[in-house]
C-alpha positions in Angstrom: 164.3 107.2 162.3 162.0 104.9 164.2 163.3 101.9 166.1 161.3 98.8 165.4 160.8 96.7 168.5 161.0 93.5 166.4 164.4 94.4 165.0 165.5 95.3 168.5 164.4 91.9 169.9 166.1 90.1 167.0 169.3 92.1 167.6 169.3 91.4 171.3 168.7 87.7 170.8 171.5 87.4 168.3 173.9 89.2 170.7 173.0 86.9 173.6 173.4 83.8 171.3 176.8 85.1 170.2 177.9 85.6 173.8 176.8 82.1 174.8 178.6 80.6 171.8 181.8 82.4 172.6 181.6 81.3 176.3 181.0 77.7 175.3 183.9 77.7 172.9 186.2 79.1 175.6 185.1 76.4 178.0 185.6 73.6 175.6 188.7 71.4 176.1 191.1 70.5 173.3 189.3 67.2 172.7 185.9 68.9 172.4 187.1 71.6 170.0 186.5 70.7 166.4 187.3 72.8 163.4 184.9 72.7 160.5 181.9 74.4 159.2 180.8 76.2 156.1 180.5 79.8 154.9 178.1 81.5 152.6 179.4 84.5 150.6 176.9 86.7 148.8 178.1 88.5 145.7 175.0 90.4 144.7 172.1 88.0 144.8 174.3 84.9 144.1 175.4 82.8 147.1 178.7 81.1 147.0 179.0 78.2 149.5 182.5 77.3 150.7 184.1 74.3 152.4 182.7 72.1 155.1 181.4 68.6 155.1 178.2 67.5 153.4 176.1 68.3 156.4 177.4 71.8 156.7 177.1 72.6 153.1 173.5 71.6 153.2 172.9 73.8 156.3 174.7 76.7 154.5 172.6 76.1 151.4 169.4 76.1 153.5 170.5 79.4 155.2 171.3 80.9 151.8 167.9 79.9 150.4 166.1 81.4 153.4 168.0 84.7 153.0 167.3 84.8 149.3 163.5 84.3 150.0 163.5 87.1 152.5 165.3 89.4 150.1 162.8 88.6 147.4 159.9 89.2 149.7 161.3 92.5 150.9 161.9 93.7 147.4 158.3 92.7 146.5 157.0 94.7 149.5 155.7 91.7 151.4 155.9 91.6 155.1 156.9 88.1 156.3 156.6 88.7 160.1 154.3 91.7 160.3 157.0 94.3 161.1 
């Protein structure tokens, strides 16, 4: 199995972003911490967008749309980023 350098870079970037987000959430005081957000649950190709304010639902919808477009492109055999 070959290791694609593009996937490795994306994986490392996501790991670093996750570590920074955890660090920032641990440093936040009680007045800075806010609950809220949205979630996207995929059941097959159908996205289900849950909770959150209007802004977060739109962000979740945009993320779901991008993921669906990537899935369609991959199933059609298209290479979006040249990997």
